[in-house]
N, C-alpha and C positions, 0 to 999 in steps of 0.2 A: 489540402483537404477538399477543395472545389471539386478536383478531380475524382476523387473519391465518391463524393455526393453525386455527381454527374454519372459516373460508371454505375452506381446503385440505382439511380432514377432510371436509366435507360434499361438495365436488367429487369427492373420491375414492370416497366412498360413493354418490354418484350414477352415477359412472362404472362402479363395480362392479355396481350393480344394473341397469344399462342394458345394459351389455357386459362380462360378466364376463371372458370369454376375452381380449378386447383389453387390459383393465385388467391382467390377470396378465402379457400380452406386454410392456406397457409397463413394469410393475415389473422384470421379468426383463431388459430391455433397459437400464433405468436402473442396475440393480445391476451388469451387466457393465460399463457406463461408469464406475461409481464405482471398481469394482475395477482398472480401467485407470489411473485418474488416482491412485488411492491411494498408490503409493509415491513419486510426485512431491510430493504433499500432505504426506506424513510428512517427507520431506527438507526441505521448506519449512518445516514446524512445528519441526523440531530445529534447523535453522540460526537460526531466528528467536530461539527460546529461548536458545541458545548465545550469540547476539550480544547479546540483552537482558540475560544474565547479566553479560556482560563490560562493557557499557555502560549503568549505571543512570542515572536522571535525574541524579545529581550528576556523573557523568563528562560528560555531555552539556553541562552547564553550564560545566564546566571546560574542555573542548575548544572550546567556541563562544563563550566569553566575550570572546575578544580581537578588536580591530578591525583586525587584519590581513587581507589578501586571502586568505592560505591557509584562514582560518576559513570563508570562503564555499565554497571548494572541498571543504573537510572536511565542512561541513554538506551539500553536494550529494551527495558519496560516502555519508555516513552515511544520508541519506534515501533513497538509491537502494538500499541493501542491507538497510534496515529493513523488516520486515513488522509494523506495528502499525496497528490500527484507528483511524479518525479519532476516535472518541469518547474515545479515550485520549490521542491526539496533542495534539488542540487544547487540552485543558486543560493539558497539560505545557508546551505553547509559551506559554501564557498565564502559568504560572509562571516560565518562562525570561525572559519579557519584563518580569516584575515585578523580576527579578533582574539587568537591564541588558543582555540580549541584544538586539542591534540587529533592527529590523524586516526587514532585508535578509536577515540569516542565517536567521530564523525563516521567513520566506517561501521560502528556496530549500530548506530542510529538508522543510517541509511540501509543497511543491509536487513535489519529487522523490519523496517518499514516496507520494504519491498517483499519480503519472505514470509513475515509473520502477520497474521491478521486476527486480532482479538476482535475489533469491532466488525469484522466481515465474517465472522464465525457462524452467526445464524445462517447466512446465505450458503456458506461452505458446507455447513451440517445438511442443509436442505438438499444439497446436489451430491455431496460426496458420502454423506452418511457421519455419524458422530465420531466413530473410531478413526476413520481415515482423516477427517478434518482435524482432530487431536493430533494425530501422528505426523501430518504434513506441518502443523504449526510447530510442534516440538523439534521435529527435525530442522526446520528454518531456524528456529532459536539456536539450536547447537551449531548449526553450519555458520550463522551470524557471528557467535562468539569466537569460533575458530578463525574466521576472516579477521576479525577485530585483533585477535592475538597475532596472527601472521602479519597483519598491517602495522601493529605496534613493533615487532621486532624489525620490519623491513624498514620503517621510518624513525626507528630510534627511540620510541617511546618505552619500549622495554629492551633492557639490555641483558644479554645473557652471560 
């Protein structure tokens, strides 16, 4: 990450030295865009924090541990409304797998987590428009359910 920060800093410095006025214009434009998105980002962060407060890892295990079909839907809903970075989710799912959660449940949770964004919807709507944001999320949900079913078949959670 240090390399990325160094390269970015060098590029900004070069831009500033070559075209000072345009660099300031770019920073001004970026600042205005940031302020435009900031309210949605803050709402997203607050909702995520509240959700994670009420659903710590122990709750996930409790809710997702059963083999009933409702667990699959619960996992899909939880994944759709949770905003957690992958570097936290994947180790968490590894721990849940060690505790007996099926691959199918883990699959639908992680796939919806990465592909469906209920919490991020306001930002998506702002940039993509309502129709496209809804279509993207619905498509992600369908794909997540198909991936979970395929995972269930491959790992023996579902027998044909």
